[in-house]
matplotlib code that plots the C-alpha trace (Angstrom):
import matplotlib.pyplot as plt

x = [-13.1, -14.9, -17.1, -13.9, -12.3, -15.5, -15.9, -12.3, -12.7, -15.9, -14.3, -11.3, -13.5, -15.6, -12.6, -10.9, -14.1, -14.5, -10.9, -11.6, -13.7, -12.2, -13.7, -12.7, -14.2, -13.8, -15.2, -16.1, -13.7, -14.6, -16.9, -16.1, -19.3, -17.7, -15.1, -17.8, -15.5, -15.4, -12.3, -12.1, -10.1, -7.2, -6.9, -8.6, -10.5, -13.5, -15.7, -19.4, -22.3, -23.4, -26.9, -25.4, -22.8, -25.7, -26.7, -23.3, -22.2, -18.8, -18.4, -20.5, -18.9, -19.1, -18.3, -17.5, -17.1, -15.3, -13.6, -10.5, -11.1, -8.6, -6.8, -10.1, -11.8, -15.4, -17.9, -20.2, -21.9, -22.0, -23.3, -23.5, -22.2, -24.0, -24.2, -27.8, -29.4, -28.5, -24.8, -24.6, -23.1, -25.7, -25.6, -28.1, -31.2, -30.7, -29.2, -26.6, -23.1, -21.2, -18.1, -17.1, -16.6, -12.8, -13.2, -14.1, -11.3, -10.3, -13.6, -15.0, -18.3, -20.0, -17.0]
y = [-26.7, -27.8, -24.7, -22.5, -24.3, -24.1, -20.4, -19.7, -21.7, -19.8, -16.5, -17.3, -18.4, -15.2, -13.0, -14.7, -14.5, -10.8, -10.2, -11.4, -8.3, -4.9, -1.5, 1.3, 4.6, 6.6, 8.1, 5.9, 6.6, 3.9, 1.0, -2.1, -4.0, -6.8, -7.4, -6.9, -4.4, -0.7, 1.4, 4.1, 7.3, 5.9, 2.9, 0.4, -2.1, -3.9, -6.7, -6.4, -8.3, -6.9, -6.0, -3.9, -2.3, -1.0, 1.1, 2.8, 5.9, 7.5, 10.3, 8.6, 8.4, 5.0, 2.9, -0.7, -3.7, -6.5, -9.8, -10.8, -14.0, -15.3, -12.0, -10.1, -7.7, -8.9, -6.4, -7.8, -4.5, -1.2, 2.2, 5.5, 8.4, 11.8, 14.8, 15.5, 18.9, 18.9, 18.5, 14.9, 12.2, 9.7, 6.4, 4.5, 4.6, 7.9, 6.3, 8.4, 7.1, 5.6, 7.3, 10.8, 13.3, 12.8, 9.2, 10.4, 12.9, 13.0, 11.5, 14.9, 14.5, 17.8, 19.6]
z = [30.9, 27.7, 27.8, 28.0, 25.0, 23.0, 23.7, 22.8, 19.6, 18.7, 19.5, 17.3, 14.4, 14.6, 14.7, 11.8, 9.7, 10.4, 9.4, 5.9, 5.1, 4.4, 3.5, 1.2, 0.2, -2.9, -6.0, -8.9, -11.8, -14.3, -14.8, -16.8, -17.4, -19.4, -16.6, -13.9, -12.1, -11.2, -10.4, -7.8, -8.3, -6.2, -8.6, -6.4, -8.6, -7.1, -8.6, -8.6, -10.3, -13.6, -12.3, -9.5, -11.8, -13.9, -10.9, -10.6, -12.4, -12.6, -10.1, -7.4, -4.0, -2.4, 0.7, -0.3, 2.0, 0.2, 0.5, -1.4, -3.4, -5.9, -6.1, -6.7, -4.3, -4.4, -3.1, -0.4, 0.5, -1.3, -0.1, -1.8, 0.2, 0.2, 2.5, 3.6, 4.0, 7.6, 6.7, 8.0, 5.9, 4.8, 2.9, 0.6, 2.7, 4.5, 7.6, 9.3, 8.6, 11.5, 10.1, 10.8, 7.9, 8.5, 7.4, 3.9, 3.6, -0.1, -1.2, -1.9, -0.2, -0.3, -1.8]

ax = plt.figure().add_subplot(projection="3d")
ax.plot(x, y, z, "-o")
ax.set_aspect("equal")
plt.show()
């Protein structure tokens, strides 16, 4: 019985922690280095450290994983989205994206 309760508690905790993270995709519209934020074309504003903001440029297409902290969407993982020569969507290190091209509809990848 104790093992079942412990397992259920661990499962609940794991599921609640994973629910804290969210993802969004889009094209970078603006970068605010002073505010340590960048804005996507759809108006989504995300917070990122100054050193990582320096690597972004307007027009880049990104996939951002973030957590909401004190009403700010704080990026925990950021990937650039490109279309490889073989037509497959790729991210930062050339790994094939687990997302279909339909996931990036409106992002303009390869358009």
